C-alpha positions as CSV (number, residue, x, y, z in Angstrom):
1,M,-0.7,4.7,-11.8
2,T,-2.4,2.6,-9.1
3,T,-2.1,3.6,-5.5
4,T,-1.4,0.8,-3.1
5,Y,-3.4,1.0,0.1
6,I,-2.7,-2.4,1.5
7,L,0.4,-4.6,1.6
8,A,0.7,-8.2,2.8
9,L,3.2,-8.7,5.5
10,T,4.8,-11.4,3.3
11,D,5.7,-8.7,0.8
12,L,7.5,-6.4,3.2
13,T,11.1,-5.8,4.1
14,R,12.8,-3.2,6.2
15,A,13.1,-1.1,3.1
16,D,9.3,-0.7,3.2
17,A,9.2,0.9,6.7
18,G,8.6,4.4,5.3
19,H,5.3,3.5,3.7
20,A,4.2,0.5,5.7
21,S,5.6,1.1,9.3
22,T,8.7,-0.2,10.9
23,K,6.7,-2.8,12.8
24,A,5.1,-4.3,9.7
25,A,8.3,-4.2,7.8
26,N,10.1,-6.1,10.6
27,L,7.3,-8.6,10.7
28,G,7.8,-9.2,7.0
29,D,11.5,-9.8,7.6
30,Q,10.7,-12.2,10.4
31,L,8.3,-14.1,8.2
32,R,11.0,-14.5,5.5
33,A,13.5,-15.7,8.2
34,G,11.0,-18.5,9.2
35,F,9.7,-17.0,12.5
36,P,6.1,-17.9,13.3
37,V,4.2,-14.6,12.4
38,P,0.5,-14.7,11.7
39,E,-0.8,-13.8,8.3
40,G,-1.6,-10.1,8.0
41,F,-1.5,-6.9,6.1
42,V,-0.9,-3.2,6.7
43,L,-2.6,-0.1,5.5
44,T,0.0,2.1,3.8
45,T,0.8,5.7,4.4
46,A,-1.0,6.3,1.1
47,A,-4.2,5.0,2.7
48,F,-3.8,7.4,5.6
49,E,-3.0,10.3,3.4
50,R,-6.1,9.5,1.3
51,F,-8.2,9.3,4.4
52,L,-7.0,12.7,5.6
53,A,-7.5,14.3,2.1
54,A,-11.0,12.8,1.6
55,N,-12.1,14.2,5.0
56,A,-10.3,17.5,4.7
57,L,-8.3,16.7,7.9
58,G,-4.8,17.8,8.7
59,L,-2.2,16.1,10.9
60,A,-3.5,18.3,13.8
61,A,-7.1,17.0,13.5
62,T,-8.8,16.3,16.8
63,P,-9.7,12.8,17.9
64,E,-13.4,13.8,17.5
65,A,-12.9,14.9,13.9
66,I,-11.1,11.6,13.1
67,L,-13.8,9.6,14.7
68,A,-16.5,11.4,12.8
69,A,-14.7,11.0,9.4
70,Q,-15.7,8.5,6.7
71,L,-13.5,5.8,5.2
72,P,-13.0,6.7,1.5
73,A,-15.0,4.5,-0.8
74,D,-11.8,3.4,-2.7
75,I,-10.2,2.1,0.5
76,E,-13.0,0.2,2.2
77,P,-13.4,-2.6,-0.5
78,V,-9.6,-3.1,-0.5
79,L,-9.6,-3.3,3.3
80,R,-12.5,-5.8,3.3
81,S,-10.9,-7.9,0.6
82,A,-7.6,-8.1,2.5
83,A,-9.5,-9.0,5.7
84,A,-11.6,-11.6,3.9
85,A,-8.4,-13.2,2.6
86,L,-7.4,-14.0,6.2
87,G,-10.4,-16.3,6.3
88,D,-11.7,-16.0,9.8
89,V,-12.7,-12.3,10.1
90,P,-16.4,-11.6,10.0
91,L,-17.2,-8.7,7.7
92,A,-19.6,-6.5,9.6
93,P,-20.1,-2.8,8.7
94,L,-17.1,-0.7,9.9
95,P,-18.0,1.5,12.9
96,A,-16.7,5.0,12.6
97,H,-14.3,4.8,15.5
98,R,-12.5,1.8,13.9
99,R,-12.4,2.9,10.2
100,V,-8.8,3.7,9.8
101,A,-5.7,2.1,11.3
102,S,-2.6,3.3,9.5
103,A,1.1,3.0,9.3
104,A,1.2,6.8,9.1
105,A,0.3,7.3,12.8
106,V,-0.1,5.4,16.0
107,W,-3.8,5.7,16.8
108,P,-3.9,6.8,20.4
109,F,-7.7,7.3,20.3
110,Q,-9.3,3.9,20.0
111,S,-6.6,1.2,19.7
112,A,-7.5,-2.4,20.0
113,P,-5.9,-4.6,22.7
114,A,-2.8,-6.5,21.6
115,A,-4.6,-9.8,22.1
116,A,-7.6,-8.9,19.9
117,P,-8.5,-11.3,17.1
118,R,-7.3,-10.6,13.6
119,G,-9.3,-7.8,12.1
120,A,-10.6,-6.5,15.4
121,Q,-8.4,-3.4,15.1
122,F,-10.4,-2.6,12.0
123,G,-13.7,-3.2,13.6
124,L,-14.6,-5.7,11.0
125,G,-16.4,-7.9,13.4
126,T,-18.2,-5.2,15.4
127,P,-21.6,-3.8,14.5
128,D,-21.9,-0.1,14.2
129,A,-24.2,2.2,16.2
130,R,-27.1,1.2,14.0
131,G,-26.7,-2.4,15.1
132,V,-25.8,-3.6,11.6
């Protein structure tokens, strides 16, 4: 069985809110209804659970522990592929503080501004501390 870590907004309905977030599911419904919604995708709760498990983190993990955690090797290529499919997101190395944005939790630690370019919330266009 293959675990789905990313879902396109175009594939979502309200029925997907439990594993893709209510916001993303509503955006999927809006797309289908013909409203102008930019292309996009969402990381699923499975991606968040994988991130927590790979880093031995619990739901009570501190912001510092989350920022120091590594994105699992099976999630990063899927995330990069989804971002590349958007076409205008530069694919720089993912800095630690932007490695996971998930439907499973609202990230109160380092959220991107609402007007950030697509992909900015994932840090895909931002060099990491090594300048790469």
